[in-house]
N, C-alpha and C positions, 0 to 999 in steps of 0.2 A: 771705818778704816782709820788706823792711827797715822798721825802725821808727826814727824820729828820736829821739835821746837826750832824755830828759826835761829835761836841763840845757841844751838848745840855747838860745842867746841870740837873741831876736828884737829887731830895731830898737833896738839898744843906744844909739846916739847920740841917738835921739829920746827914749827914756826918761830919759836923763841930763840933757836940756836942758829947763828949765822953760818954754821958749817953746812947747813942744808940750804941750797939755793931755793928761794921762795917759789920760783916758777916751776921747779921740780916737785916741791911739796904740793903745789897746786895740782899737779898731774896725779899725784897719789890720791889727793882729796877727791878729784874728779872720779877716779875709779871707785872709791868708796861711796860717793854720792850716787853712782849708778845702782849700787846695791840698795841704798835707801829708797830711791825711786821705785825699784822693783818691790821692796817690802811694803811701800805705801800704796802700791797699785792694786792690791787685792789680798787674797789669802793663798799664797803659794805653799806647796808642800815642803817638808824638810828637805827632800831630795832636790827640788827645784831651787831652794835657797842655797843649798850646798853647791850646786852647779854654778849659781851666780857668784858665790864667794870664791870658787875656784877660778872663774873667769877674771874676777877682780884681782886675785893674787897673782895670776899669770901676767896680767897687764902691769902690775907693780914690778914683778920679776923683770919684765922687759925694759924697765927704766934704769936698771943697774948700770948699764954701760954709760948712759947719759949722766948719771950721778958721778961715775968715775971721771968722765971727760970734764966735769965741772969741779973737780977737786973734792969730791964728797963720796960717800958710799952708804949703802943701806946696812948699817951695823947695829950694835946693841941698842943704842938709844932709839934709832929708827924702828927697829924690830919691836921694841917694847911699846913705843908710841902708837904704831900702827895696830898692834895687838890690843892695846887699851881702848883705842877708838872703836875698833870692830866689836870688841867685847861689850862696850857701852851701848852700841847699836843693837846688838843681839839681846841684851838685857831690856832695853827700852821696848823693842818689838816683841818681847817674850818668846824669843826663838831659843829652843833648847838644843843648842849646838855648842859643845866645848870649844874654847878659843883655839886650841891646838888643832882640832879637826877643821874648824872654820878656815884656817889659813894653812892647811896641810900641803898645799902646792907650792909654798914659799921656798925659795932657795937663797934667802937672805937671813 
């Protein structure tokens, strides 16, 4: 089983930008880390991986109001940063799912 390197960088641009409250970026990261743990735990099917990605994306969707309440939002930079992080994970784990499909449940 593959393990993601401990120095893997999550959501780099969001962490670098003070527009995004760190505690909320941490919540997005936690949702993504749940997918990583799932991928590291065995050999799931593409359908199982997509279901886990959908779960992750819906959890991130649910953070939108909290971002708004803290003077921020999941807009272009966030969308691109989340997409790049998820795409890097899919590449690392050799999962053949297009990034648009991977985060198809997003409403950000």
